[in-house]
N, C-alpha and C positions, 0 to 999 in steps of 0.2 A: 504494499499499499504506499502511496505517495506521502511524503512529508506534507502536512497541511499547514500552509502559511496563512493563518486566518486573517481576514480583513475586517475583523470585528473589534479592534482595539478601541474604536470611537464609540462602540455600543456598549453600554454598561447596564446590564439587566438589574432590576430590582429583585428582591427576594421572591416576589410573586409575579414576575413578568412572565407572560405567556405568548409563545409564537403561534399558538393554535387558535385561541379564542379571539374572535373578531367578526366583523360583518363587512359586507361590500355595499356601498351606497353610491348613488349617482353623484358625480362631481360636475356641477353645471359649468364652471369655467373651463375645465379640461375638455368636456364634451363639446361645448360650443366652439371652442378654439379648433379642435380637430375637425368637427363637422363643417365649419366655415371654410377652412383651408381646403378641405376635400371637395366640397361643392363648387366653390369658386375656381379651384384649380381644374376640375373636370370641364365645367361649362366654359370658362374662359380659355382653357387650353384648346378646346375644340374650335371655338369662335375665332381665336387669334393664333391659330397654328402657323408656325414657320420653322424651318430647319435651324434658323439662328436661335429661336427660342428654345428648341430642343437641346441645342449645343450648350446654351446658358444653363439649362436644367441639369445636364449631365455634369458640367464643369463645377457648378456650385454645390451639387450634391456630393461629388467626390471631395471637394475642398472642405466642406463642413463635417462630413461624416468621417473622412479619413484623417485629415490633419486635426480637425476640431474635436470630434467626439472620441475616436479611438485613441489617438495619440495625446491630445491635450487634456480632455475631460477625464478619460478613463485611466490611461497608463500614467500620466504625469500628475494631475491634480488629486485624483482619488487614491491611487495606489502608491504614489511616489516611487515608481520603479526606476526613475531617473531624475536627475536634477538639470535645470536649464536656467538661463538668465531670466530674471523676473519679467522683463519686457516681452520675451518670447513666450513665456508661460501665459501671460496676459493675452497675447495675440491668438495662441492656440485655443485658450479657454473661450475667448470671444467667438472664434469660429465655431466651437462646440455649442455655444449658446444659440447661434443662428440655426442649429438643427431644429429648434422650436420645441424642444421637449421640456426644458426647465432651465432655471439659472444655475450657477455653480453651486450654491448652497442647497438648493432644491435637489440637485443631482446627488449630493451626499445623502440627503434624507432618503431618496428613492433607493439608491444603491446599497447603503449600509444596513438599513433595516431589513431590506429583502434578503441580503446575504446572511445577516444574523439568523433570520427565520429559517433559511434553507439549511443552515448548519446545525440546527437543533434536531432532536430525535423525530419530531413531527412538526408540521407548521400548517397554517391556513392555506387553502387551495389557491388563494390569490397569488401567493408566492411560489406554490408548487406547480402551477399550471396544469393541473390534472383533471380539469372539468371539460375537456374537449376543446377542439379548435375554435369553433365559433363562439362559444360561451366565453372562452378566455379572451377572444378578440373583443367582445363586448365589454367585458370587465376592464381590460387593460386600456382600452381607448376611450371609454366613457365613464369609468367608475374609479373609486378609490377604496382602499381598505382601511378600516378603522379597528385597530387592536384595542380590546377591552383593557388589557394590562400590558401596555407597551414598555419597552426598556427606555432608558435615557440615552440620548444621543449627544455626544460632546465632540464638536468639530473644532480642530485646532485654531488658535488665534491668528495664525498666518493666513487663514482663509476668511474667518468671520471678522477679523480686524482689518482686512484689506479694503480700502475705500472703493477701488475698482470693482471688486467682486460684490460688494454690498450694492453698488450702483446697478450692476448687471442683474442681481437678483431682483431688485425692485422694478426693473424695466425690461425683463428679458423678452416679453412678447412684443414690446414696442421697438426692439432692435431690428425687426423686419422693416420698419418704416424707412429709415435712411437708405437701406439697400433697395427698397422698392422705388424710391425717388430716383436713385442713380439708374436703376434698370429702366424706368420709364423714360428718363432723359436720353438714354442710349438706344432703346429699341421699342418704346411704346408699351401698350398694355400687354402685348404678347409676352414680352420679357418679364413683366410683373407676374402675370398669371402662372407662367412656367417656372420662373426663377425664384418665386416666393411661395405662392399658394400651393401649386402642385408639388414643388420640391418638399415643403414642410409635410404635407399630407403623405407623400410617398415615404419620406424618411421616417416618420413616426410609425407608419404601417410596417415598413420593412424591419425597423428595429424590433417592434413587438414580435413579428413573425420569426426572426432569427432567434430571439430569446425563447420563444415558445418551443421551436424545433430543437434548440440546443439544450433543452431541459427534459425532452420527452423521447427523443430517438437519436441514435448515433452510437459511436464507439466510446468505450471507457478504458483507455490504456492505464489510467491511474485511478482505479476505483477507491472511493472513499465510503466506508461502511458506516452504518448507525447514524446517518443524517437523513433529514427529510427528503432531500432531492439532490442528486449529483448532476454535474454538467456532462455534456456529451460532445464529442468531436464530430462535426458534420462535414463529411468530405464533399468536395465540389463547390463549396461556397467561400473558399479562402479569399479569392480575388474580389468577389462581390461584397464581402463583409469586412474587407481590409484586415483580415486575420482574427476577427472576433468570433468566428464559428468554431475555433478550437477550444470549446468552452470547458471540456474536461481537463485539459491542460491548465486552463486558468483557474478553475475550481481548486485544483490540487496545489497550484503554485500562484496564487493571485498577485504576488509582488514582482513577478517577472515582467520585464519590458518586452521580451520576446514570448509571444503566445503560441505561435507555431514552432514546435520544438525540433522538427526535422526538415530535410530539404524538400520533401514532397508536401509539407504543410505550409502552403503559401501564406505569407504574413506581410502584407505591404506596410502595415504600421511599423513593423520592426525595420523595414528598409528605410523608412524616414528617420527613425532614431539612429540607425547606423550612419546615415548621411550627416545627421547633426553631430555625432561623435567626431566624424572626420573633419567637420568645420569648426570643431572646438566649442560647440553650442550645447553639448550634452555630456554629462559626467555622472559618476557614481551610478552607473547603469547595472541593474540587476538582471542577470540572465542565467539560464541553466548551463552548467558545464557539461556539455554533451559527451565530451571525451572521458571524463572521469566518473560521471554519474553523481557528483556531489550536489548537494541541494541547490546551491546558488553560487554565482561568481560575481564579484563587484568589478565592474570595468572603470578604469581611470580614464580621464579625458584623452580621447585619441587612440585608445587601445581597444582592440577587438578580440580579446581572449575569449574562448568558448563560443564564438559566433559562428 
């Protein structure tokens, strides 16, 4: 069994905290946000179709999901699997905010509470994704989970005390507006509908779909026993998910910057981090030492040991 590097240091359960007891309720703001983006994106995308708009959609989707969500939000901000200059961290997290899922502090709440639940002996179905594909879609896109006896969540001061992150947290939905203005100036309404509305809707839908599949089907090279739900490696989705589909690897070793552990586990997010190391913009990078099998290797700036 793999060494489990838990990502729950920020979650501090109380004596009576329960990962199982809770309810799922409609989340109006979340539901309206997603529905508005989806309806506007589909209708506007058809009415204002152009290949230029499609190109903008693909480019911004890759930029925000790849550099922003996978590298910036997930591997850097949440898991601290590498260090980077503060300005670069801010840029990457800003791109991650443009995905339209949550602000940086909200992402901590979503990620850490869910991971804590999944690592308990049992947890609520909202975090376990065991209620079927369509019901899980309804829950994740339009509802929220309310735990009856939740744990405490303590996010470090370097995040909660950062004025930029606090500003992003209070304005994360409005961050689409400056982008929309630029897109309208460059390419009109078609660029707005494809580059903002449809992109946000597809990104949110795709993120949920990958999370659902990566917890319900696929390979488990590092099985973790006695937990509510383990991650799965889903082959064939490495490029499309920027490496996030190797979820069993990530469950077993959440602090690794490299999620794809072998040459055939395509991990574009790791390629970005390698490039940052070469440019001197990433250091203290945590990766698996594939040659020796040791739990992790710390990379110094510019060195690619164990890569």
